[in-house]
C-alpha positions as semicolon CSV with decimal commas, in nm:
position;residue;x (nm);y (nm);z (nm)
1;M;3,866;13,131;0,404
2;K;4,090;12,830;0,484
3;K;3,946;12,601;0,225
4;E;4,017;12,500;-0,134
5;M;3,760;12,588;-0,395
6;K;3,540;12,340;-0,481
7;F;3,475;12,447;-0,843
8;L;3,790;12,407;-1,067
9;G;3,657;12,275;-1,366
10;L;3,681;12,639;-1,539
11;M;4,051;12,731;-1,622
12;L;4,166;13,054;-1,640
13;M;4,345;13,220;-1,939
14;T;4,692;13,206;-1,987
15;V;4,836;13,530;-2,072
16;L;5,200;13,657;-2,167
17;V;5,422;13,780;-1,890
18;L;5,782;13,922;-1,999
19;G;6,061;13,813;-1,762
20;A;5,949;13,740;-1,430
21;C;5,731;14,066;-1,355
22;A;5,374;14,010;-1,217
23;E;5,134;14,198;-1,454
24;Y;5,048;14,457;-1,214
25;D;5,424;14,577;-1,240
26;Y;5,462;14,556;-1,582
27;F;5,412;14,894;-1,764
28;N;5,191;14,988;-1,446
29;R;4,902;14,783;-1,567
30;V;4,656;14,628;-1,319
31;L;4,614;14,286;-1,344
32;K;4,300;14,119;-1,501
33;R;4,036;13,918;-1,390
34;T;4,174;13,654;-1,675
35;S;4,528;13,719;-1,561
36;Q;4,753;13,519;-1,301
37;N;4,960;13,676;-1,019
38;T;5,276;13,525;-1,135
39;P;5,614;13,544;-0,946
40;Q;5,830;13,856;-1,004
41;D;6,140;13,662;-0,883
42;Q;6,172;13,241;-0,892
43;T;6,492;13,012;-0,803
44;E;6,494;12,660;-0,827
45;T;6,769;12,405;-0,684
46;P;6,787;12,021;-0,756
47;T;6,721;11,838;-0,430
48;D;6,682;11,450;-0,333
49;A;6,371;11,263;-0,323
50;P;6,184;11,328;0,003
51;D;6,109;11,066;0,209
52;G;5,789;10,863;0,170
53;A;5,812;10,979;-0,202
54;A;5,568;10,736;-0,400
55;D;5,830;10,771;-0,702
56;P;6,183;10,826;-0,565
57;N;6,298;10,800;-0,937
58;L;6,155;11,139;-1,027
59;D;6,376;11,448;-1,042
60;Y;6,294;11,688;-0,751
61;F;6,364;12,050;-0,743
62;T;6,338;12,310;-0,467
63;V;6,132;12,623;-0,608
64;T;6,093;12,944;-0,411
65;N;5,868;13,229;-0,595
66;S;5,863;13,586;-0,450
67;W;5,622;13,860;-0,486
68;T;5,600;14,255;-0,379
69;Q;5,291;14,385;-0,284
70;P;5,169;14,713;-0,412
71;T;5,260;15,027;-0,207
72;D;4,966;15,231;-0,303
73;L;4,608;15,200;-0,105
74;G;4,314;15,083;-0,387
75;A;4,592;14,998;-0,682
76;I;4,548;14,660;-0,808
77;A;4,154;14,642;-0,878
78;K;3,861;14,819;-0,964
79;P;3,550;14,725;-0,798
80;E;3,199;14,602;-0,967
81;I;2,997;14,679;-0,625
82;I;2,654;14,467;-0,686
83;F;2,416;14,513;-0,425
84;V;2,197;14,177;-0,423
85;V;1,874;14,338;-0,264
86;D;1,568;14,159;-0,097
87;T;1,259;14,363;-0,268
88;S;0,995;14,255;-0,041
89;G;0,776;14,517;0,085
90;S;0,934;14,550;0,432
91;M;1,245;14,702;0,275
92;G;1,159;15,040;0,238
93;D;1,332;15,222;0,505
94;E;1,647;15,000;0,496
95;L;1,707;15,097;0,111
96;D;1,586;15,451;0,192
97;A;1,890;15,480;0,443
98;I;2,139;15,307;0,203
99;K;2,036;15,555;-0,035
100;D;2,093;15,858;0,183
101;S;2,458;15,688;0,301
102;L;2,607;15,671;-0,038
103;T;2,741;16,044;-0,068
104;G;2,936;15,953;0,248
105;W;3,002;15,615;0,144
106;V;3,164;15,702;-0,205
107;N;3,365;15,995;-0,051
108;Q;3,513;15,741;0,180
109;L;3,642;15,503;-0,132
110;T;3,757;15,823;-0,313
111;S;3,955;15,951;-0,012
112;Q;4,145;15,639;-0,027
113;N;4,238;15,602;-0,388
114;V;3,962;15,393;-0,498
115;N;3,808;15,633;-0,788
116;D;3,718;15,388;-1,061
117;F;3,436;15,146;-0,967
118;C;3,090;15,033;-1,100
119;L;2,791;14,987;-0,927
120;G;2,476;14,798;-0,977
121;V;2,159;14,595;-0,815
122;I;2,031;14,269;-0,860
123;R;1,738;14,150;-0,730
124;A;1,743;13,855;-0,452
125;N;1,434;13,702;-0,714
126;T;1,388;13,378;-0,827
127;N;1,173;13,478;-1,107
128;S;1,327;13,362;-1,439
129;S;1,340;13,726;-1,586
130;Q;1,497;13,861;-1,269
131;R;1,766;13,630;-1,130
132;G;2,084;13,691;-1,178
133;A;2,025;14,010;-1,384
134;L;2,110;14,390;-1,309
135;L;1,807;14,609;-1,281
136;A;1,803;14,934;-1,481
137;G;1,693;15,257;-1,292
138;S;1,465;15,528;-1,446
139;H;1,771;15,649;-1,655
140;G;1,789;15,339;-1,830
141;K;2,105;15,198;-1,690
142;K;2,221;14,865;-1,543
143;C;2,564;14,909;-1,478
144;I;2,663;15,235;-1,335
145;C;3,052;15,321;-1,381
146;T;3,287;15,624;-1,291
147;Y;3,535;15,493;-1,574
148;G;3,559;15,376;-1,935
149;D;3,264;15,418;-2,139
150;N;2,973;15,626;-2,062
151;E;3,157;15,703;-1,748
152;V;2,984;15,932;-1,486
153;S;3,118;16,177;-1,240
154;H;3,093;16,004;-0,881
155;A;2,819;16,268;-0,752
156;T;2,621;16,130;-1,074
157;A;2,690;15,777;-0,983
158;V;2,539;15,825;-0,649
159;T;2,220;15,987;-0,800
160;E;2,178;15,764;-1,073
161;F;2,242;15,434;-0,801
162;S;1,991;15,562;-0,574
163;Q;1,744;15,571;-0,885
164;T;1,814;15,199;-0,914
165;L;1,741;15,155;-0,569
166;D;1,396;15,301;-0,628
167;A;1,354;15,070;-0,896
168;A;1,417;14,773;-0,682
169;L;1,159;14,923;-0,435
170;G;0,933;14,933;-0,666
171;S;0,912;14,570;-0,687
172;S;0,611;14,378;-0,520
173;G;0,694;14,162;-0,180
174;G;0,690;13,770;-0,138
175;Q;0,842;13,475;-0,084
176;E;1,071;13,451;-0,407
177;K;1,182;13,790;-0,341
178;E;1,410;13,693;-0,048
179;A;1,679;13,485;-0,248
180;G;1,979;13,671;-0,241
181;I;2,218;13,399;-0,274
182;Y;2,014;13,196;-0,554
183;S;2,019;13,511;-0,763
184;A;2,417;13,616;-0,701
185;H;2,487;13,231;-0,784
186;Q;2,279;13,276;-1,141
187;A;2,489;13,570;-1,212
188;F;2,815;13,362;-1,214
189;T;2,663;13,043;-1,339
190;N;2,364;13,137;-1,600
191;A;2,532;13,220;-1,930
192;S;2,259;13,449;-2,043
193;K;2,265;13,632;-1,736
194;L;2,637;13,690;-1,762
195;E;2,626;13,796;-2,116
196;Q;2,321;14,032;-2,059
197;N;2,518;14,188;-1,744
198;Q;2,854;14,224;-1,947
199;E;2,641;14,389;-2,245
200;A;2,529;14,650;-1,962
201;G;2,879;14,735;-1,893
202;C;2,935;14,537;-1,588
203;F;3,085;14,177;-1,491
204;R;3,429;14,324;-1,713
205;D;3,712;14,175;-1,723
206;D;3,914;14,477;-1,593
207;A;3,730;14,475;-1,240
208;T;3,666;14,235;-0,947
209;A;3,307;14,144;-0,872
210;V;3,191;14,224;-0,523
211;M;2,879;14,130;-0,384
212;F;2,664;14,289;-0,102
213;L;2,384;14,085;0,018
214;V;2,113;14,282;0,159
215;S;1,772;14,201;0,354
216;D;1,579;14,225;0,653
217;E;1,549;13,895;0,731
218;N;1,683;13,527;0,647
219;D;1,776;13,421;0,293
220;S;1,511;13,198;0,182
221;G;1,778;12,891;0,113
222;Y;1,829;12,943;0,506
223;S;1,455;12,918;0,572
224;P;1,283;12,698;0,858
225;D;1,104;12,352;0,805
226;N;0,791;12,402;0,685
227;G;0,519;12,039;0,696
228;S;0,681;11,785;0,497
229;N;0,972;12,008;0,420
230;V;1,267;11,915;0,669
231;F;1,594;12,061;0,608
232;D;1,966;11,982;0,750
233;N;2,051;12,302;0,892
234;T;2,368;12,180;1,080
235;F;2,577;12,390;0,815
236;F;2,512;12,711;0,966
237;L;2,322;12,667;1,275
238;G;2,541;12,391;1,424
239;N;2,355;12,192;1,697
240;E;2,110;12,489;1,752
241;N;1,739;12,479;1,604
242;F;1,508;12,776;1,481
243;S;1,274;12,930;1,755
244;T;0,966;13,096;1,707
245;S;1,027;13,348;1,975
246;Y;1,120;13,712;1,868
247;N;1,372;13,717;2,182
248;D;1,533;13,417;2,116
249;P;1,890;13,453;1,902
250;Y;1,768;13,133;1,666
251;Y;1,430;13,337;1,604
252;Q;1,287;13,199;1,252
253;G;1,161;13,496;1,112
254;Q;0,792;13,611;0,991
255;D;0,781;13,351;0,640
256;H;0,825;13,008;0,565
257;E;0,979;12,985;0,242
258;A;1,041;12,616;0,250
259;D;0,919;12,558;-0,096
260;V;1,169;12,824;-0,240
261;R;1,474;12,655;-0,054
262;R;1,344;12,324;-0,157
263;D;1,309;12,403;-0,512
264;Y;1,611;12,649;-0,577
265;Y;1,859;12,575;-0,314
266;T;1,859;12,150;-0,280
267;D;1,871;11,922;-0,547
268;G;1,488;11,786;-0,427
269;V;1,578;11,490;-0,255
270;K;1,562;11,387;0,071
271;Y;1,906;11,212;0,222
272;A;1,962;11,051;0,559
273;A;2,193;11,174;0,813
274;D;2,510;11,126;0,594
275;G;2,398;11,361;0,312
276;V;2,441;11,063;0,060
277;T;2,158;10,775;0,147
278;P;1,836;10,867;-0,015
279;D;1,565;10,858;0,204
280;A;1,234;10,943;0,189
281;G;1,209;11,020;0,558
282;G;1,518;11,223;0,575
283;K;1,595;11,565;0,506
284;Y;1,683;11,803;0,233
285;F;2,045;11,950;0,206
286;N;2,142;12,253;0,071
287;N;2,379;12,232;-0,226
288;L;2,342;12,595;-0,290
289;T;2,521;12,801;0,031
290;H;2,671;13,115;0,130
291;E;2,994;12,897;0,067
292;T;2,953;12,753;-0,257
293;L;2,847;13,118;-0,387
294;I;3,209;13,255;-0,249
295;D;3,364;12,961;-0,471
296;E;3,183;13,086;-0,765
297;M;3,315;13,438;-0,700
298;L;3,643;13,341;-0,622
299;L;3,672;13,125;-0,963
300;Y;3,517;13,418;-1,162
301;N;3,771;13,667;-1,024
302;G;4,067;13,458;-1,055
303;D;4,387;13,635;-0,875
304;L;4,214;13,950;-0,832
305;P;4,085;14,039;-0,442
306;T;3,743;13,875;-0,376
307;W;3,560;14,012;-0,111
308;G;3,227;14,055;0,018
309;T;2,957;14,164;0,315
310;A;2,616;14,188;0,413
311;L;2,373;14,413;0,541
312;G;2,094;14,280;0,766
313;Y;1,995;14,202;1,104
314;L;2,184;13,994;1,382
315;P;2,045;13,736;1,635
316;G;1,983;13,869;1,972
317;D;1,999;14,229;1,849
318;L;1,697;14,275;1,672
319;P;1,457;14,588;1,664
320;A;1,121;14,590;1,796
321;A;0,907;14,329;1,699
322;S;0,665;14,561;1,494
323;S;0,952;14,577;1,234
324;Q;0,928;14,227;1,108
325;A;1,304;14,193;1,124
326;G;1,473;13,903;1,165
327;P;1,827;13,731;1,163
328;F;1,974;13,733;0,804
329;W;2,065;13,399;0,794
330;G;2,271;13,321;0,482
331;G;2,382;13,669;0,521
332;I;2,553;13,671;0,816
333;Q;2,745;13,345;0,717
334;Y;2,870;13,496;0,405
335;A;2,981;13,788;0,569
336;E;3,171;13,539;0,804
337;E;3,322;13,333;0,579
338;F;3,482;13,638;0,445
339;E;3,548;13,744;0,803
340;A;3,424;14,111;0,716
341;E;3,229;14,297;0,929
342;F;2,870;14,269;0,888
343;V;2,671;14,576;0,844
344;N;2,398;14,584;1,132
345;M;2,097;14,803;1,009
346;K;1,944;14,837;1,359
347;D;2,032;15,180;1,358
348;I;1,798;15,237;1,092
349;T;1,482;15,136;1,275
350;E;1,584;15,381;1,554
351;D;1,604;15,672;1,301
352;N;1,993;15,706;1,395
353;Q;2,148;15,742;1,039
354;A;2,442;15,866;1,151
355;A;2,538;15,545;1,356
356;F;2,437;15,362;1,011
357;Q;2,652;15,613;0,805
358;S;2,957;15,535;1,039
359;K;2,905;15,160;0,975
360;M;2,869;15,204;0,584
361;N;3,193;15,413;0,575
362;A;3,396;15,150;0,778
363;M;3,270;14,885;0,536
364;A;3,422;15,107;0,263
365;D;3,741;15,125;0,428
366;E;3,743;14,730;0,449
367;L;3,688;14,718;0,090
368;V;3,963;14,953;0,009
369;Q;4,205;14,711;0,239
370;Q;4,067;14,402;0,052
371;L;4,137;14,554;-0,274
372;S;4,496;14,704;-0,185
373;Y;4,696;14,363;-0,180
374;Y;4,679;14,033;-0,314
375;D;4,575;13,757;-0,158
376;T;4,613;13,500;-0,449
377;F;4,969;13,382;-0,576
378;T;4,997;13,167;-0,888
379;L;5,297;12,949;-0,875
380;S;5,543;12,925;-1,143
381;D;5,506;12,556;-1,146
382;T;5,269;12,288;-0,986
383;I;5,385;12,179;-0,628
384;C;5,480;11,825;-0,639
385;D;5,236;11,591;-0,466
386;V;5,485;11,366;-0,377
387;D;5,295;11,073;-0,222
388;Q;5,070;11,096;-0,549
389;D;4,743;11,087;-0,299
390;D;4,587;11,356;-0,559
391;S;4,573;11,593;-0,261
392;Y;4,794;11,902;-0,182
393;S;4,694;11,996;0,147
394;D;4,923;11,755;0,302
395;E;5,257;11,890;0,097
396;S;5,531;12,064;0,277
397;I;5,549;12,441;0,178
398;T;5,666;12,730;0,361
399;V;5,537;13,045;0,305
400;K;5,711;13,396;0,421
401;V;5,598;13,758;0,491
402;N;5,865;14,013;0,476
403;G;6,108;13,697;0,617
404;S;5,876;13,571;0,868
405;T;5,728;13,214;0,858
406;V;5,339;13,229;0,821
407;N;5,079;13,017;1,018
408;P;4,966;12,743;0,763
409;S;4,614;12,853;0,934
410;N;4,640;13,179;0,728
411;Y;4,696;13,027;0,375
412;S;4,569;12,708;0,184
413;I;4,681;12,571;-0,153
414;I;4,442;12,567;-0,409
415;S;4,388;12,512;-0,792
416;S;4,564;12,167;-0,745
417;G;4,879;12,263;-0,623
418;R;4,896;12,565;-0,855
419;K;4,800;12,858;-0,621
420;V;4,858;12,962;-0,299
421;R;4,551;13,199;-0,129
422;F;4,573;13,368;0,211
423;V;4,292;13,415;0,436
424;S;4,064;13,722;0,352
425;N;4,132;13,897;0,690
426;Y;4,530;13,868;0,649
427;S;4,712;14,171;0,763
428;W;4,910;14,312;0,501
429;A;5,154;14,610;0,495
430;S;5,237;14,838;0,194
431;G;5,533;14,699;-0,015
432;A;5,541;14,346;0,166
433;T;5,753;14,069;0,021
434;V;5,608;13,710;-0,027
435;E;5,799;13,388;-0,063
436;V;5,685;13,026;-0,121
437;T;5,916;12,762;-0,115
438;Y;5,796;12,415;-0,221
439;L;5,904;12,123;-0,424
440;R;5,817;12,068;-0,784
441;C;5,891;11,686;-0,963
442;E;5,947;11,553;-1,315
């Protein structure tokens, strides 16, 4: 992800950091969601005002902050892995296959030092009582954790999580059951749902929230036009258009969920092509997308690693038409934004559980890698806005990893000049050193 977070209104709590040590290094504590990954070392040298400075009378300083990445896999964040599940009637085979893969998937995590984790299910539902809310299985638990209060063994976690997926299968179908992005969005932004989920034992401060979107067709927020409901689809289809042909990569699926998209993913107003000017003859524009959901996750997780992916079907590689499967528009883009491997479920329709297991295990490996290294670094000071244009993307900074300068395409300046975030798929090495050099001013 190479963009600056859009939601910056919520400030992270300030924590006490002794000396210049980042919190993961101090007494071996793991960084919390509300903590900051502050520098382990810093230097500062006075310097002249740079050319083009809007205020040359300020005092300017060259600052270098440095960090060292951990040396152990899975060492910096406990994951809360939430499956946001399409509960429509066609999902039985897919959820059964996920259940059958869980033992191997958990073994893949624990073999790489990810022993402490939580599991939960949120239904991809717009229903007011279900959206954003963790689901309890027959065991009565909404959050299944292998550490802390009410911890269970890894084997018990698999059994109980399978029972939770069974409870999801008990839900009826319908177009309001396929709004995964909306339901996940509610989990982060609906205060009552967040409190409810925290009381259940998840969304805790010592873990990073990981969302997996699961569906056998498009997310409702990415549905095709229907009658007077006409949408702008360029943000995920570009210049392509939906097709009604099952063999077409842009196949639209069997369901028309335009009302759900209009009511829950847009502001209900049609706009001209600029997306700004109201126009009764125009189109609806999404204000809730995979990108805004990821922004909410980033803000919620703070400096902890943030990652997710999706399980579904890909355009141009669909199973037989009788399966009712369609491309997982919304989920595909969600995985792409994280630069994660999308888990193609086509093997399930071909009764190839071994191939699907392999993909689930590969996804576990990717999750471990994402949990093993920091990708967000909180600077000791705010980068100077030299030209005072209220933008930090144009400020000159130098980022080095193990002494080599990093291409700016691999990181972005976020949080109004106070943090540097690397792209999700940056290839880290154990114990890598990170240096960020920038100007501050006062």
